[in-house]
HTML snippet that shows the backbone in 3Dmol.js (N, CA, C, O; Angstrom):
<script src="https://3Dmol.org/build/3Dmol-min.js"></script>
<div id="view" style="width:600px;height:400px;position:relative"></div>
<script>
const pdb = `
ATOM      1  N   UNK A   1     -12.122 -48.615  40.304  1.00  0.00           N
ATOM      2  CA  UNK A   1     -12.542 -47.465  40.263  1.00  0.00           C
ATOM      3  C   UNK A   1     -12.588 -46.517  40.980  1.00  0.00           C
ATOM      4  O   UNK A   1     -13.711 -46.104  41.271  1.00  0.00           O
ATOM      5  N   UNK A   2     -11.534 -45.902  41.466  1.00  0.00           N
ATOM      6  CA  UNK A   2     -12.342 -44.915  42.812  1.00  0.00           C
ATOM      7  C   UNK A   2     -13.057 -43.755  43.006  1.00  0.00           C
ATOM      8  O   UNK A   2     -12.082 -43.079  42.676  1.00  0.00           O
ATOM      9  N   UNK A   3     -13.664 -43.148  43.182  1.00  0.00           N
ATOM     10  CA  UNK A   3     -14.517 -42.063  42.795  1.00  0.00           C
ATOM     11  C   UNK A   3     -14.374 -40.778  42.801  1.00  0.00           C
ATOM     12  O   UNK A   3     -15.296 -39.981  42.627  1.00  0.00           O
ATOM     13  N   UNK A   4     -13.214 -40.493  43.002  1.00  0.00           N
ATOM     14  CA  UNK A   4     -11.412 -39.891  42.616  1.00  0.00           C
ATOM     15  C   UNK A   4     -12.030 -39.576  41.409  1.00  0.00           C
ATOM     16  O   UNK A   4     -12.770 -38.700  40.963  1.00  0.00           O
ATOM     17  N   UNK A   5     -11.239 -41.014  40.878  1.00  0.00           N
ATOM     18  CA  UNK A   5     -10.527 -41.245  39.680  1.00  0.00           C
ATOM     19  C   UNK A   5     -11.617 -40.970  39.034  1.00  0.00           C
ATOM     20  O   UNK A   5     -11.404 -40.262  38.051  1.00  0.00           O
ATOM     21  N   UNK A   6     -13.289 -41.408  39.293  1.00  0.00           N
ATOM     22  CA  UNK A   6     -14.880 -40.815  38.040  1.00  0.00           C
ATOM     23  C   UNK A   6     -15.082 -39.528  38.036  1.00  0.00           C
ATOM     24  O   UNK A   6     -15.627 -38.869  37.150  1.00  0.00           O
ATOM     25  N   UNK A   7     -14.464 -39.020  39.427  1.00  0.00           N
ATOM     26  CA  UNK A   7     -14.660 -36.896  39.344  1.00  0.00           C
ATOM     27  C   UNK A   7     -13.656 -36.750  38.281  1.00  0.00           C
ATOM     28  O   UNK A   7     -13.948 -36.142  37.250  1.00  0.00           O
ATOM     29  N   UNK A   8     -12.708 -37.170  38.427  1.00  0.00           N
ATOM     30  CA  UNK A   8     -11.859 -36.367  37.269  1.00  0.00           C
ATOM     31  C   UNK A   8     -11.574 -36.791  36.134  1.00  0.00           C
ATOM     32  O   UNK A   8     -10.864 -36.204  35.317  1.00  0.00           O
ATOM     33  N   UNK A   9     -12.294 -38.216  35.945  1.00  0.00           N
ATOM     34  CA  UNK A   9     -12.793 -38.175  34.310  1.00  0.00           C
ATOM     35  C   UNK A   9     -14.033 -37.379  33.886  1.00  0.00           C
ATOM     36  O   UNK A   9     -14.091 -37.279  32.660  1.00  0.00           O
ATOM     37  N   UNK A  10     -14.763 -36.947  34.357  1.00  0.00           N
ATOM     38  CA  UNK A  10     -15.511 -36.725  34.518  1.00  0.00           C
ATOM     39  C   UNK A  10     -15.363 -35.175  34.156  1.00  0.00           C
ATOM     40  O   UNK A  10     -15.457 -34.698  33.025  1.00  0.00           O
ATOM     41  N   UNK A  11     -15.147 -34.585  35.177  1.00  0.00           N
ATOM     42  CA  UNK A  11     -14.002 -32.907  35.169  1.00  0.00           C
ATOM     43  C   UNK A  11     -13.746 -33.087  33.636  1.00  0.00           C
ATOM     44  O   UNK A  11     -14.578 -32.622  32.857  1.00  0.00           O
ATOM     45  N   UNK A  12     -12.744 -33.677  33.204  1.00  0.00           N
ATOM     46  CA  UNK A  12     -12.141 -33.736  31.833  1.00  0.00           C
ATOM     47  C   UNK A  12     -12.452 -33.789  30.357  1.00  0.00           C
ATOM     48  O   UNK A  12     -12.018 -33.377  29.281  1.00  0.00           O
ATOM     49  N   UNK A  13     -14.155 -35.042  31.247  1.00  0.00           N
ATOM     50  CA  UNK A  13     -14.751 -34.447  29.250  1.00  0.00           C
ATOM     51  C   UNK A  13     -15.596 -33.659  29.689  1.00  0.00           C
ATOM     52  O   UNK A  13     -15.929 -32.781  28.893  1.00  0.00           O
ATOM     53  N   UNK A  14     -16.190 -33.647  30.921  1.00  0.00           N
ATOM     54  CA  UNK A  14     -16.852 -32.145  30.903  1.00  0.00           C
ATOM     55  C   UNK A  14     -16.205 -30.823  30.093  1.00  0.00           C
ATOM     56  O   UNK A  14     -16.875 -30.123  29.333  1.00  0.00           O
ATOM     57  N   UNK A  15     -14.862 -30.618  30.374  1.00  0.00           N
ATOM     58  CA  UNK A  15     -13.624 -29.442  29.533  1.00  0.00           C
ATOM     59  C   UNK A  15     -13.730 -29.762  28.451  1.00  0.00           C
ATOM     60  O   UNK A  15     -14.038 -28.885  27.644  1.00  0.00           O
ATOM     61  N   UNK A  16     -13.532 -31.082  27.994  1.00  0.00           N
ATOM     62  CA  UNK A  16     -13.109 -31.056  26.354  1.00  0.00           C
ATOM     63  C   UNK A  16     -14.608 -30.912  25.612  1.00  0.00           C
ATOM     64  O   UNK A  16     -14.560 -30.571  24.430  1.00  0.00           O
ATOM     65  N   UNK A  17     -15.938 -31.142  26.197  1.00  0.00           N
ATOM     66  CA  UNK A  17     -16.879 -31.208  25.432  1.00  0.00           C
ATOM     67  C   UNK A  17     -17.032 -29.713  25.534  1.00  0.00           C
ATOM     68  O   UNK A  17     -17.571 -29.206  24.550  1.00  0.00           O
ATOM     69  N   UNK A  18     -16.773 -29.110  26.246  1.00  0.00           N
ATOM     70  CA  UNK A  18     -17.115 -27.568  26.390  1.00  0.00           C
ATOM     71  C   UNK A  18     -16.133 -26.723  25.610  1.00  0.00           C
ATOM     72  O   UNK A  18     -16.492 -25.882  24.786  1.00  0.00           O
ATOM     73  N   UNK A  19     -14.299 -27.112  26.052  1.00  0.00           N
ATOM     74  CA  UNK A  19     -14.194 -26.160  24.245  1.00  0.00           C
ATOM     75  C   UNK A  19     -14.293 -26.697  23.391  1.00  0.00           C
ATOM     76  O   UNK A  19     -13.854 -26.032  22.453  1.00  0.00           O
ATOM     77  N   UNK A  20     -14.806 -28.031  22.958  1.00  0.00           N
ATOM     78  CA  UNK A  20     -14.869 -28.157  21.548  1.00  0.00           C
ATOM     79  C   UNK A  20     -16.386 -27.387  21.285  1.00  0.00           C
ATOM     80  O   UNK A  20     -16.512 -27.176  20.079  1.00  0.00           O
ATOM     81  N   UNK A  21     -17.255 -27.037  21.863  1.00  0.00           N
ATOM     82  CA  UNK A  21     -18.781 -26.334  21.502  1.00  0.00           C
ATOM     83  C   UNK A  21     -18.007 -25.293  21.400  1.00  0.00           C
ATOM     84  O   UNK A  21     -17.945 -24.860  20.250  1.00  0.00           O
ATOM     85  N   UNK A  22     -17.490 -24.821  22.053  1.00  0.00           N
ATOM     86  CA  UNK A  22     -16.735 -22.817  22.475  1.00  0.00           C
ATOM     87  C   UNK A  22     -15.542 -22.907  20.559  1.00  0.00           C
ATOM     88  O   UNK A  22     -16.034 -22.137  19.734  1.00  0.00           O
ATOM     89  N   UNK A  23     -14.883 -23.308  20.274  1.00  0.00           N
ATOM     90  CA  UNK A  23     -14.287 -23.877  19.492  1.00  0.00           C
ATOM     91  C   UNK A  23     -14.859 -23.571  18.253  1.00  0.00           C
ATOM     92  O   UNK A  23     -14.826 -22.531  17.595  1.00  0.00           O
ATOM     93  N   UNK A  24     -15.527 -24.937  17.995  1.00  0.00           N
ATOM     94  CA  UNK A  24     -16.383 -24.782  17.418  1.00  0.00           C
ATOM     95  C   UNK A  24     -17.881 -23.277  16.764  1.00  0.00           C
ATOM     96  O   UNK A  24     -18.134 -22.738  15.686  1.00  0.00           O
ATOM     97  N   UNK A  25     -18.489 -23.189  18.278  1.00  0.00           N
ATOM     98  CA  UNK A  25     -18.935 -21.760  17.713  1.00  0.00           C
ATOM     99  C   UNK A  25     -18.808 -20.318  16.996  1.00  0.00           C
ATOM    100  O   UNK A  25     -19.539 -19.547  16.373  1.00  0.00           O
ATOM    101  N   UNK A  26     -17.123 -20.406  17.546  1.00  0.00           N
ATOM    102  CA  UNK A  26     -16.502 -19.254  17.639  1.00  0.00           C
ATOM    103  C   UNK A  26     -15.488 -19.248  15.573  1.00  0.00           C
ATOM    104  O   UNK A  26     -14.867 -18.319  15.055  1.00  0.00           O
ATOM    105  N   UNK A  27     -15.755 -20.583  15.041  1.00  0.00           N
ATOM    106  CA  UNK A  27     -14.969 -20.519  14.311  1.00  0.00           C
ATOM    107  C   UNK A  27     -15.593 -19.840  12.885  1.00  0.00           C
ATOM    108  O   UNK A  27     -16.747 -19.895  12.458  1.00  0.00           O
ATOM    109  N   UNK A  28     -14.549 -19.264  12.384  1.00  0.00           N
ATOM    110  CA  UNK A  28     -15.407 -17.963  10.506  1.00  0.00           C
ATOM    111  C   UNK A  28     -15.150 -19.061  10.034  1.00  0.00           C
ATOM    112  O   UNK A  28     -14.199 -19.780  10.341  1.00  0.00           O
ATOM    113  N   UNK A  29     -16.132 -19.307   9.110  1.00  0.00           N
ATOM    114  CA  UNK A  29     -16.225 -20.254   8.370  1.00  0.00           C
ATOM    115  C   UNK A  29     -15.599 -19.051   6.871  1.00  0.00           C
ATOM    116  O   UNK A  29     -15.782 -17.842   6.736  1.00  0.00           O
ATOM    117  N   UNK A  30     -14.707 -20.230   5.803  1.00  0.00           N
ATOM    118  CA  UNK A  30     -13.911 -20.142   5.496  1.00  0.00           C
ATOM    119  C   UNK A  30     -14.653 -19.005   4.062  1.00  0.00           C
ATOM    120  O   UNK A  30     -13.775 -18.832   3.217  1.00  0.00           O
ATOM    121  N   UNK A  31     -15.895 -18.326   3.712  1.00  0.00           N
ATOM    122  CA  UNK A  31     -16.652 -17.546   2.453  1.00  0.00           C
ATOM    123  C   UNK A  31     -16.462 -16.305   3.157  1.00  0.00           C
ATOM    124  O   UNK A  31     -16.306 -15.207   2.621  1.00  0.00           O
ATOM    125  N   UNK A  32     -16.491 -16.624   4.783  1.00  0.00           N
ATOM    126  CA  UNK A  32     -16.623 -14.987   5.282  1.00  0.00           C
ATOM    127  C   UNK A  32     -15.225 -14.782   5.353  1.00  0.00           C
ATOM    128  O   UNK A  32     -14.899 -13.683   4.903  1.00  0.00           O
ATOM    129  N   UNK A  33     -14.057 -15.653   5.874  1.00  0.00           N
ATOM    130  CA  UNK A  33     -12.586 -15.481   6.000  1.00  0.00           C
ATOM    131  C   UNK A  33     -11.714 -15.007   4.246  1.00  0.00           C
ATOM    132  O   UNK A  33     -10.927 -14.061   4.224  1.00  0.00           O
ATOM    133  N   UNK A  34     -11.942 -15.597   3.301  1.00  0.00           N
ATOM    134  CA  UNK A  34     -12.035 -14.480   2.187  1.00  0.00           C
ATOM    135  C   UNK A  34     -12.844 -13.394   2.067  1.00  0.00           C
ATOM    136  O   UNK A  34     -12.529 -12.308   1.580  1.00  0.00           O
ATOM    137  N   UNK A  35     -13.597 -13.622   2.394  1.00  0.00           N
ATOM    138  CA  UNK A  35     -14.573 -11.784   1.893  1.00  0.00           C
ATOM    139  C   UNK A  35     -13.658 -10.951   2.652  1.00  0.00           C
ATOM    140  O   UNK A  35     -13.471  -9.828   2.183  1.00  0.00           O
ATOM    141  N   UNK A  36     -12.884 -11.338   4.009  1.00  0.00           N
ATOM    142  CA  UNK A  36     -12.489 -10.449   5.009  1.00  0.00           C
ATOM    143  C   UNK A  36     -10.984 -10.333   4.203  1.00  0.00           C
ATOM    144  O   UNK A  36     -10.433  -9.256   3.975  1.00  0.00           O
ATOM    145  N   UNK A  37     -10.632 -11.196   3.956  1.00  0.00           N
ATOM    146  CA  UNK A  37      -9.094 -11.244   3.053  1.00  0.00           C
ATOM    147  C   UNK A  37      -9.134 -10.320   1.766  1.00  0.00           C
ATOM    148  O   UNK A  37      -8.176  -9.640   1.399  1.00  0.00           O
ATOM    149  N   UNK A  38     -10.455 -10.383   1.077  1.00  0.00           N
ATOM    150  CA  UNK A  38     -10.654  -9.263  -0.256  1.00  0.00           C
ATOM    151  C   UNK A  38     -10.500  -7.636   0.618  1.00  0.00           C
ATOM    152  O   UNK A  38      -9.552  -6.854   0.542  1.00  0.00           O
ATOM    153  N   UNK A  39     -11.639  -7.505   1.342  1.00  0.00           N
ATOM    154  CA  UNK A  39     -12.328  -6.166   2.177  1.00  0.00           C
ATOM    155  C   UNK A  39     -10.689  -5.354   2.952  1.00  0.00           C
ATOM    156  O   UNK A  39     -10.307  -4.187   3.031  1.00  0.00           O
ATOM    157  N   UNK A  40      -9.936  -7.053   3.524  1.00  0.00           N
ATOM    158  CA  UNK A  40      -8.672  -6.422   3.899  1.00  0.00           C
ATOM    159  C   UNK A  40      -7.813  -5.716   2.843  1.00  0.00           C
ATOM    160  O   UNK A  40      -7.685  -4.499   2.976  1.00  0.00           O
ATOM    161  N   UNK A  41      -7.061  -6.467   1.558  1.00  0.00           N
ATOM    162  CA  UNK A  41      -6.491  -6.502   0.712  1.00  0.00           C
ATOM    163  C   UNK A  41      -6.916  -4.166  -0.344  1.00  0.00           C
ATOM    164  O   UNK A  41      -6.253  -3.191  -0.699  1.00  0.00           O
ATOM    165  N   UNK A  42      -8.333  -4.601  -0.300  1.00  0.00           N
ATOM    166  CA  UNK A  42      -9.107  -3.433  -0.790  1.00  0.00           C
ATOM    167  C   UNK A  42      -8.897  -2.188   0.164  1.00  0.00           C
ATOM    168  O   UNK A  42      -9.062  -1.103  -0.392  1.00  0.00           O
ATOM    169  N   UNK A  43      -8.711  -2.171   0.908  1.00  0.00           N
ATOM    170  CA  UNK A  43      -7.892  -1.021   2.057  1.00  0.00           C
ATOM    171  C   UNK A  43      -6.878  -0.886   2.169  1.00  0.00           C
ATOM    172  O   UNK A  43      -6.526   0.211   1.736  1.00  0.00           O
ATOM    173  N   UNK A  44      -5.969  -1.569   2.629  1.00  0.00           N
ATOM    174  CA  UNK A  44      -4.797  -1.552   1.978  1.00  0.00           C
ATOM    175  C   UNK A  44      -4.571  -0.796   1.106  1.00  0.00           C
ATOM    176  O   UNK A  44      -4.140   0.275   1.534  1.00  0.00           O
ATOM    177  N   UNK A  45      -4.694  -0.872  -0.325  1.00  0.00           N
ATOM    178  CA  UNK A  45      -5.006  -0.382  -1.433  1.00  0.00           C
ATOM    179  C   UNK A  45      -5.790   0.687  -1.922  1.00  0.00           C
ATOM    180  O   UNK A  45      -5.847   1.168  -3.054  1.00  0.00           O
ATOM    181  N   UNK A  46      -6.653   1.108  -0.410  1.00  0.00           N
ATOM    182  CA  UNK A  46      -6.889   2.586  -0.971  1.00  0.00           C
ATOM    183  C   UNK A  46      -6.288   3.475   0.431  1.00  0.00           C
ATOM    184  O   UNK A  46      -6.364   4.704   0.424  1.00  0.00           O
ATOM    185  N   UNK A  47      -5.760   2.821   1.477  1.00  0.00           N
ATOM    186  CA  UNK A  47      -4.910   3.770   2.175  1.00  0.00           C
ATOM    187  C   UNK A  47      -3.619   4.208   1.566  1.00  0.00           C
ATOM    188  O   UNK A  47      -3.296   5.331   1.953  1.00  0.00           O
ATOM    189  N   UNK A  48      -3.024   3.814   0.967  1.00  0.00           N
ATOM    190  CA  UNK A  48      -1.553   3.446   0.210  1.00  0.00           C
ATOM    191  C   UNK A  48      -2.343   5.301  -0.743  1.00  0.00           C
ATOM    192  O   UNK A  48      -2.128   6.486  -0.492  1.00  0.00           O
ATOM    193  N   UNK A  49      -3.271   4.575  -1.845  1.00  0.00           N
ATOM    194  CA  UNK A  49      -3.719   5.498  -2.755  1.00  0.00           C
ATOM    195  C   UNK A  49      -3.887   7.429  -2.041  1.00  0.00           C
ATOM    196  O   UNK A  49      -3.526   8.549  -2.401  1.00  0.00           O
ATOM    197  N   UNK A  50      -4.556   6.887  -1.032  1.00  0.00           N
ATOM    198  CA  UNK A  50      -4.451   8.203  -0.062  1.00  0.00           C
ATOM    199  C   UNK A  50      -3.217   8.735   0.354  1.00  0.00           C
ATOM    200  O   UNK A  50      -3.092   9.956   0.448  1.00  0.00           O
ATOM    201  N   UNK A  51      -2.184   7.881   0.646  1.00  0.00           N
ATOM    202  CA  UNK A  51      -1.266   8.298   1.458  1.00  0.00           C
ATOM    203  C   UNK A  51      -0.420   8.982   0.222  1.00  0.00           C
ATOM    204  O   UNK A  51       0.306   9.935   0.506  1.00  0.00           O
ATOM    205  N   UNK A  52      -0.475   8.629  -0.830  1.00  0.00           N
ATOM    206  CA  UNK A  52       0.195   9.719  -1.932  1.00  0.00           C
ATOM    207  C   UNK A  52      -0.379  10.488  -2.557  1.00  0.00           C
ATOM    208  O   UNK A  52       0.120  11.330  -3.304  1.00  0.00           O
ATOM    209  N   UNK A  53      -1.635  10.286  -2.314  1.00  0.00           N
ATOM    210  CA  UNK A  53      -2.585  11.892  -2.629  1.00  0.00           C
ATOM    211  C   UNK A  53      -2.104  12.941  -1.582  1.00  0.00           C
ATOM    212  O   UNK A  53      -1.638  14.016  -1.959  1.00  0.00           O
ATOM    213  N   UNK A  54      -2.239  12.568  -0.047  1.00  0.00           N
ATOM    214  CA  UNK A  54      -1.617  13.570   0.601  1.00  0.00           C
ATOM    215  C   UNK A  54      -0.476  13.819   0.751  1.00  0.00           C
ATOM    216  O   UNK A  54      -0.091  14.692   1.529  1.00  0.00           O
ATOM    217  N   UNK A  55       0.542  12.871  -0.193  1.00  0.00           N
ATOM    218  CA  UNK A  55       1.927  13.696  -0.580  1.00  0.00           C
ATOM    219  C   UNK A  55       2.306  14.463  -1.295  1.00  0.00           C
ATOM    220  O   UNK A  55       3.382  15.056  -1.233  1.00  0.00           O
ATOM    221  N   UNK A  56       1.324  14.587  -2.228  1.00  0.00           N
ATOM    222  CA  UNK A  56       1.094  15.234  -3.304  1.00  0.00           C
ATOM    223  C   UNK A  56       0.551  17.095  -2.450  1.00  0.00           C
ATOM    224  O   UNK A  56       1.163  18.159  -2.535  1.00  0.00           O
ATOM    225  N   UNK A  57      -0.698  16.807  -1.753  1.00  0.00           N
ATOM    226  CA  UNK A  57      -1.054  18.310  -1.504  1.00  0.00           C
ATOM    227  C   UNK A  57      -0.173  18.820  -0.464  1.00  0.00           C
ATOM    228  O   UNK A  57      -0.071  20.038  -0.321  1.00  0.00           O
ATOM    229  N   UNK A  58       0.655  17.789   0.484  1.00  0.00           N
ATOM    230  CA  UNK A  58       1.628  18.513   1.201  1.00  0.00           C
ATOM    231  C   UNK A  58       2.535  19.465   0.280  1.00  0.00           C
ATOM    232  O   UNK A  58       2.841  20.623   0.565  1.00  0.00           O
ATOM    233  N   UNK A  59       2.862  18.855  -0.730  1.00  0.00           N
ATOM    234  CA  UNK A  59       3.945  19.229  -1.140  1.00  0.00           C
ATOM    235  C   UNK A  59       3.374  20.375  -2.306  1.00  0.00           C
ATOM    236  O   UNK A  59       4.202  20.928  -3.029  1.00  0.00           O
ATOM    237  N   UNK A  60       1.930  20.686  -2.436  1.00  0.00           N
ATOM    238  CA  UNK A  60       1.343  21.545  -3.263  1.00  0.00           C
ATOM    239  C   UNK A  60       1.286  22.775  -1.484  1.00  0.00           C
ATOM    240  O   UNK A  60       0.972  23.941  -1.719  1.00  0.00           O
ATOM    241  N   UNK A  61       1.381  22.659  -0.985  1.00  0.00           N
ATOM    242  CA  UNK A  61       0.972  23.256   0.446  1.00  0.00           C
ATOM    243  C   UNK A  61       1.908  24.119   0.833  1.00  0.00           C
ATOM    244  O   UNK A  61       1.779  25.298   1.162  1.00  0.00           O
ATOM    245  N   UNK A  62       3.055  23.314   0.757  1.00  0.00           N
ATOM    246  CA  UNK A  62       3.920  24.170   1.385  1.00  0.00           C
ATOM    247  C   UNK A  62       5.288  24.873   0.389  1.00  0.00           C
ATOM    248  O   UNK A  62       6.425  25.278   0.632  1.00  0.00           O
ATOM    249  N   UNK A  63       4.298  24.715  -0.993  1.00  0.00           N
ATOM    250  CA  UNK A  63       5.451  25.186  -2.041  1.00  0.00           C
ATOM    251  C   UNK A  63       5.351  26.549  -1.894  1.00  0.00           C
ATOM    252  O   UNK A  63       4.274  27.084  -1.630  1.00  0.00           O
ATOM    253  N   UNK A  64       6.576  27.278  -2.070  1.00  0.00           N
ATOM    254  CA  UNK A  64       6.423  29.198  -2.023  1.00  0.00           C
ATOM    255  C   UNK A  64       5.902  29.574  -2.074  1.00  0.00           C
ATOM    256  O   UNK A  64       5.314  30.257  -1.236  1.00  0.00           O
ATOM    257  N   UNK A  65       5.631  29.296  -3.739  1.00  0.00           N
ATOM    258  CA  UNK A  65       4.488  29.876  -4.983  1.00  0.00           C
ATOM    259  C   UNK A  65       2.923  29.838  -4.374  1.00  0.00           C
ATOM    260  O   UNK A  65       2.073  30.635  -4.771  1.00  0.00           O
ATOM    261  N   UNK A  66       2.637  28.766  -3.315  1.00  0.00           N
ATOM    262  CA  UNK A  66       1.062  28.595  -2.891  1.00  0.00           C
ATOM    263  C   UNK A  66       1.142  29.731  -2.329  1.00  0.00           C
ATOM    264  O   UNK A  66       0.632  30.780  -2.721  1.00  0.00           O
ATOM    265  N   UNK A  67       1.821  29.545  -1.342  1.00  0.00           N
ATOM    266  CA  UNK A  67       1.716  30.874  -0.465  1.00  0.00           C
ATOM    267  C   UNK A  67       1.902  32.069  -0.975  1.00  0.00           C
ATOM    268  O   UNK A  67       1.058  32.893  -0.623  1.00  0.00           O
ATOM    269  N   UNK A  68       2.769  32.464  -1.727  1.00  0.00           N
ATOM    270  CA  UNK A  68       2.927  33.925  -2.383  1.00  0.00           C
ATOM    271  C   UNK A  68       1.405  34.210  -2.771  1.00  0.00           C
ATOM    272  O   UNK A  68       0.713  35.153  -2.388  1.00  0.00           O
ATOM    273  N   UNK A  69       0.956  32.874  -3.860  1.00  0.00           N
ATOM    274  CA  UNK A  69      -0.416  33.194  -4.125  1.00  0.00           C
ATOM    275  C   UNK A  69      -1.392  33.330  -3.236  1.00  0.00           C
ATOM    276  O   UNK A  69      -2.329  34.051  -3.577  1.00  0.00           O
ATOM    277  N   UNK A  70      -1.428  32.826  -2.175  1.00  0.00           N
ATOM    278  CA  UNK A  70      -2.487  32.683  -0.740  1.00  0.00           C
ATOM    279  C   UNK A  70      -2.435  34.417  -0.645  1.00  0.00           C
ATOM    280  O   UNK A  70      -3.220  35.198  -1.183  1.00  0.00           O
ATOM    281  N   UNK A  71      -1.106  34.782   0.323  1.00  0.00           N
ATOM    282  CA  UNK A  71      -1.000  36.346   0.446  1.00  0.00           C
ATOM    283  C   UNK A  71      -1.014  37.311  -0.564  1.00  0.00           C
ATOM    284  O   UNK A  71      -0.711  38.483  -0.339  1.00  0.00           O
ATOM    285  N   UNK A  72      -1.399  36.827  -1.844  1.00  0.00           N
ATOM    286  CA  UNK A  72      -1.689  38.013  -2.989  1.00  0.00           C
ATOM    287  C   UNK A  72      -3.572  37.479  -3.011  1.00  0.00           C
ATOM    288  O   UNK A  72      -4.162  38.262  -3.754  1.00  0.00           O
ATOM    289  N   UNK A  73      -4.215  36.781  -2.618  1.00  0.00           N
ATOM    290  CA  UNK A  73      -5.652  36.537  -3.018  1.00  0.00           C
ATOM    291  C   UNK A  73      -5.817  37.731  -1.506  1.00  0.00           C
ATOM    292  O   UNK A  73      -6.361  38.835  -1.532  1.00  0.00           O
ATOM    293  N   UNK A  74      -5.372  37.276  -0.693  1.00  0.00           N
ATOM    294  CA  UNK A  74      -5.728  38.153   1.366  1.00  0.00           C
ATOM    295  C   UNK A  74      -5.427  39.726   0.668  1.00  0.00           C
ATOM    296  O   UNK A  74      -5.777  40.662   1.387  1.00  0.00           O
ATOM    297  N   UNK A  75      -5.074  39.932  -0.096  1.00  0.00           N
ATOM    298  CA  UNK A  75      -4.384  41.344   0.143  1.00  0.00           C
ATOM    299  C   UNK A  75      -5.562  42.075  -1.011  1.00  0.00           C
ATOM    300  O   UNK A  75      -5.927  43.217  -0.731  1.00  0.00           O
ATOM    301  N   UNK A  76      -6.240  41.309  -2.501  1.00  0.00           N
ATOM    302  CA  UNK A  76      -6.975  41.442  -2.817  1.00  0.00           C
ATOM    303  C   UNK A  76      -8.302  41.804  -1.853  1.00  0.00           C
ATOM    304  O   UNK A  76      -8.794  42.931  -1.809  1.00  0.00           O
ATOM    305  N   UNK A  77      -8.692  40.894  -1.248  1.00  0.00           N
ATOM    306  CA  UNK A  77      -9.641  40.938  -0.238  1.00  0.00           C
ATOM    307  C   UNK A  77      -9.693  42.249   0.788  1.00  0.00           C
ATOM    308  O   UNK A  77     -10.532  42.296   1.687  1.00  0.00           O
TER     309      UNK A  77
END
`;
const viewer = $3Dmol.createViewer("view");
viewer.addModel(pdb, "pdb");
viewer.setStyle({}, {cartoon: {color: "spectrum"}});
viewer.zoomTo();
viewer.render();
</script>
């Protein structure tokens, strides 16, 4: 083996070790991943609930009776 081949094998080996350490350190444990999934699903459910509530509020605010009542209240003041 000549010196170039030894250098190439050394560089490749160091790269493999470095990549292995990097991916091992950044791996999310399964328990944390499961917790994140549960939290994500809860947030999706909350967002859907809030969207429905916002829809109802928009209907109330855009209703003509609401505007009329608001104008009557303004006239009383």
